C-alpha positions as CSV (number, residue, x, y, z in Angstrom):
1,X,-6.9,16.6,-0.1
2,X,-6.5,12.9,0.8
3,X,-4.5,10.6,-1.4
4,X,-4.0,6.9,-1.0
5,X,-0.5,5.4,-0.9
6,X,1.0,4.4,-4.3
7,X,1.0,0.7,-5.4
8,X,4.7,0.4,-4.3
9,X,3.9,1.9,-0.9
10,X,0.9,-0.5,-0.5
11,X,3.1,-3.4,-1.4
12,X,5.7,-2.4,1.2
13,X,2.9,-1.9,3.8
14,X,1.5,-5.4,3.1
15,X,4.9,-7.0,3.4
16,X,5.8,-5.2,6.6
17,X,2.5,-6.0,8.4
18,X,2.3,-9.2,10.5
19,X,-0.8,-8.5,12.7
20,X,-4.0,-6.9,11.8
21,X,-6.7,-5.7,14.1
22,X,-10.0,-6.0,12.2
23,X,-12.6,-3.6,13.6
24,X,-16.1,-4.9,12.9
25,X,-15.0,-8.4,12.2
26,X,-18.2,-10.5,11.9
27,X,-18.4,-14.0,13.3
28,X,-20.7,-14.8,10.3
29,X,-18.9,-16.6,7.5
30,X,-21.1,-14.9,4.9
31,X,-20.0,-11.4,5.8
32,X,-17.3,-9.6,3.8
33,X,-15.3,-8.8,7.0
34,X,-15.2,-12.5,7.8
35,X,-14.2,-13.6,4.3
36,X,-11.4,-11.0,4.0
37,X,-10.0,-11.8,7.5
38,X,-10.1,-15.5,6.9
39,X,-8.2,-15.1,3.6
40,X,-5.6,-12.8,5.2
41,X,-5.2,-15.4,8.0
42,X,-4.6,-18.0,5.3
43,X,-1.8,-15.7,3.9
44,X,-0.1,-15.8,7.3
45,X,-1.3,-12.6,9.0
46,X,-2.3,-12.7,12.6
47,X,-5.9,-11.5,12.9
48,X,-7.1,-9.7,16.0
49,X,-10.9,-9.4,16.0
50,X,-12.3,-6.1,17.4
51,X,-16.0,-6.6,18.0
52,X,-18.0,-6.1,21.2
53,X,-20.0,-9.0,22.6
54,X,-18.1,-11.7,20.8
55,X,-15.6,-14.0,22.6
56,X,-13.7,-15.1,19.5
57,X,-13.7,-15.0,15.7
58,X,-11.6,-17.2,13.4
59,X,-10.1,-18.9,16.5
60,X,-8.7,-15.7,17.8
61,X,-9.8,-13.9,21.0
62,X,-11.9,-10.9,20.3
63,X,-11.7,-7.5,22.0
64,X,-14.4,-4.9,22.4
65,X,-12.2,-2.0,21.6
66,X,-8.7,-1.3,20.2
67,X,-7.6,-0.1,23.6
68,X,-8.4,-3.5,25.0
69,X,-5.8,-5.4,22.9
70,X,-2.9,-6.2,25.2
71,X,-0.2,-6.1,22.5
72,X,0.6,-3.8,19.6
73,X,-0.8,-4.5,16.1
74,X,0.8,-3.5,12.8
75,X,-2.4,-2.4,11.0
76,X,-6.0,-1.5,12.0
77,X,-8.4,-2.6,9.2
78,X,-11.9,-1.1,9.5
79,X,-15.2,-2.7,8.4
80,X,-17.5,-0.1,10.0
81,X,-19.8,2.7,8.7
82,X,-18.1,5.8,7.5
83,X,-19.7,7.9,10.3
84,X,-17.9,5.7,12.9
85,X,-14.4,6.5,11.5
86,X,-13.7,9.8,13.2
87,X,-13.9,8.5,16.8
88,X,-11.9,5.4,15.7
89,X,-9.2,7.7,14.3
90,X,-9.1,9.5,17.6
91,X,-8.6,6.1,19.4
92,X,-5.9,5.1,16.9
93,X,-4.1,8.4,17.5
94,X,-4.3,8.0,21.3
95,X,-2.9,4.4,21.0
96,X,-0.1,5.4,18.6
97,X,-1.4,3.2,15.7
98,X,0.9,3.5,12.7
99,X,-1.2,2.1,9.9
100,X,-5.0,2.5,9.2
101,X,-6.9,0.8,6.4
102,X,-10.5,1.8,5.7
103,X,-12.2,-0.9,3.5
104,X,-14.2,-0.4,0.4
105,X,-17.0,2.2,1.0
106,X,-15.6,3.3,4.3
107,X,-14.8,7.0,3.5
108,X,-14.2,10.0,5.8
109,X,-11.7,12.3,4.2
110,X,-11.4,14.6,7.2
111,X,-10.7,11.8,9.6
112,X,-8.2,10.2,7.1
113,X,-6.4,13.6,6.8
114,X,-6.3,13.9,10.6
115,X,-4.8,10.4,10.9
116,X,-2.2,11.3,8.3
117,X,-1.4,14.5,10.1
118,X,-0.8,12.5,13.2
119,X,1.8,10.4,11.3
120,X,-0.3,7.4,10.3
121,X,-0.2,5.7,7.0
122,X,-3.8,5.7,5.8
123,X,-5.5,3.7,3.1
124,X,-9.1,4.6,2.3
125,X,-11.9,3.0,0.2
126,X,-9.8,0.0,-0.8
127,X,-9.9,-3.7,0.0
128,X,-6.9,-5.0,1.8
129,X,-7.4,-8.5,0.4
130,X,-7.9,-7.4,-3.2
131,X,-4.7,-5.3,-2.9
132,X,-2.8,-8.2,-1.4
133,X,-3.9,-10.5,-4.3
134,X,-3.0,-7.8,-6.8
135,X,0.3,-6.6,-5.4
136,X,2.0,-9.5,-3.6
137,X,3.4,-12.2,-6.0
């Protein structure tokens, strides 16, 4: 059964991470993905947008797929429908991603367990921004 990391583990993760690939990052300022990524950018994280058919978001070059990013990222943050998680986990495993965060309402226990079994730290059904605000002084 899937279990999220403890608050202390989340705090450590949030302190270690410097770059975040945001899958499903919307260019529209009214969308949750945009608001969360903009706030994280303001806290000093480098945001790497992953969204097809968009050239850039928040002043950063956007990539159609994780595999298109030419440099490693510390965390993959997912704003996509739950039924899109399993193929994304397969892509993360193939790319050697170490940390995966599935935002509020993004839930696929089997895919999360598969990612954990592959050695990834996985956070599911939580908001990275809310946890940052709650856990990082």
